C-alpha positions in Angstrom: 29.2 32.7 -63.7 31.3 36.0 -64.1 34.8 37.0 -63.9 34.6 39.1 -61.1 32.6 36.3 -58.8 34.8 33.9 -60.1 37.9 36.0 -59.5 37.0 36.7 -55.8 37.2 33.1 -54.7 40.1 33.0 -57.4 43.6 32.3 -54.8 46.3 32.9 -57.3 48.1 35.4 -57.3 49.5 38.0 -59.8 52.3 36.7 -60.9 50.5 33.2 -61.1 48.2 34.2 -63.2 50.7 36.0 -65.6 52.6 32.8 -65.6 49.8 30.9 -66.2 49.0 33.0 -69.1 52.6 33.5 -70.2 52.5 29.4 -70.3 49.6 29.2 -72.4 50.9 31.7 -74.9 53.3 29.0 -75.6 51.9 26.3 -75.8 52.2 25.0 -72.6 49.9 22.5 -71.6 47.9 22.7 -67.8 50.1 19.8 -66.2 53.4 21.7 -66.9 52.1 24.8 -65.9 51.2 23.6 -62.7 53.7 21.8 -62.0 56.3 24.5 -62.7 54.3 26.9 -60.2 53.4 24.3 -57.5 49.8 24.0 -58.6 47.1 21.1 -58.8 46.6 20.8 -62.9 42.6 21.4 -62.5 43.1 25.0 -60.7 45.3 25.7 -63.6 42.8 24.3 -66.4 39.9 26.4 -63.9 41.3 29.5 -64.4 42.3 29.2 -68.4 38.6 28.5 -68.9 37.1 31.2 -66.8 39.5 33.4 -69.3 39.1 31.5 -71.9 42.2 29.7 -72.3 40.7 26.5 -72.5 40.8 24.2 -75.4 44.1 22.7 -76.8 47.7 24.5 -76.1 49.4 23.8 -79.3 45.7 25.2 -81.0 46.2 28.4 -78.9 49.7 28.9 -79.7 49.1 28.5 -83.6 46.3 30.9 -83.4 48.8 33.5 -81.5 51.7 32.6 -84.3 49.0 33.3 -87.3 48.6 36.3 -85.8 51.7 37.9 -85.0 52.8 36.5 -88.6 49.6 38.2 -90.5 52.0 41.3 -89.7 55.4 42.9 -91.1 57.6 42.6 -87.5 58.6 46.1 -88.4 56.6 48.6 -89.3 53.2 45.8 -89.0 51.8 45.9 -92.4 49.6 43.1 -92.7 51.6 40.5 -95.1 50.2 37.9 -97.5 51.6 34.7 -97.2 52.9 32.5 -100.0 51.3 29.2 -100.3 54.3 27.3 -100.2 57.9 28.4 -98.7 59.0 30.1 -96.1 57.1 32.1 -94.4 57.1 36.1 -95.0 58.0 37.6 -91.3 58.8 41.1 -93.2 57.0 43.3 -95.9 59.9 44.4 -97.8 63.8 44.1 -97.7 64.2 47.8 -96.2 61.9 46.9 -93.5 63.9 43.4 -92.8 67.1 45.5 -92.9 65.9 48.2 -90.0 64.1 45.5 -87.7 67.8 44.1 -87.9 69.4 47.2 -87.3 67.7 47.9 -84.6 67.7 44.7 -83.1 71.3 43.2 -83.5 71.8 41.7 -79.9 69.5 39.5 -81.1 72.4 38.0 -83.9 73.7 34.8 -82.3 76.9 34.9 -83.4 78.9 31.4 -83.1 82.1 30.8 -81.4 83.6 29.1 -83.6 82.9 31.7 -87.0 85.5 34.1 -84.7 89.1 34.4 -86.8 91.4 36.4 -84.8 93.6 38.2 -88.0 96.5 40.7 -87.7 95.8 44.3 -89.7 97.8 44.2 -93.2 97.8 47.8 -92.9 98.4 48.6 -89.7 99.5 45.5 -87.4 96.4 45.5 -85.2 94.8 42.6 -84.0 91.2 41.6 -84.6 88.5 39.2 -84.9 87.2 38.5 -88.3 83.3 37.1 -87.9 82.3 34.8 -90.2 85.4 35.7 -92.9 88.8 33.9 -92.0 89.8 36.0 -95.5 89.6 39.4 -94.2 92.9 41.1 -94.2 92.2 44.6 -93.1 90.2 46.0 -89.4 88.5 48.5 -91.2 87.7 50.4 -94.4 89.8 53.3 -93.5 92.8 50.7 -93.3 91.7 49.0 -96.6 91.5 53.0 -98.2 95.2 53.5 -97.0 96.8 50.5 -97.9 94.8 50.1 -101.5 95.3 53.9 -102.5 98.0 55.4 -100.4 100.5 52.5 -100.3 103.5 54.5 -101.1 103.0 57.2 -97.7 103.4 53.8 -95.7 106.9 53.8 -96.0 
């Protein structure tokens, strides 16, 4: 059966089709997707088979993950993965730093790592993330305190 003939009998909306594709790419099974969308399991399974998304969802998710892990997350260069240890996401430290600089909103900061502190130079209150021993609110105050201490008096 051709895809066009199958789609003419397809009762799914474009949104449902996209949600099925997203669910399968994340490794979610037919039944879970069907329950979420209010469809029958067979409808979801048939749609997936027609569009070459059949088989075990975990295997599909692993295949997509391997394809994604085969290239640098920042520049897209091919990566060679080590046989043991943590899998690489970036081709170099420069790419890793550039990606995190561009995606600083992806950092999940814990509330317990914020330390309210008073600046030793200007007396302003500030929050230090991850360093309870920080003494200055910024580099300018550090320089002022370190090299121009006599001017503060």
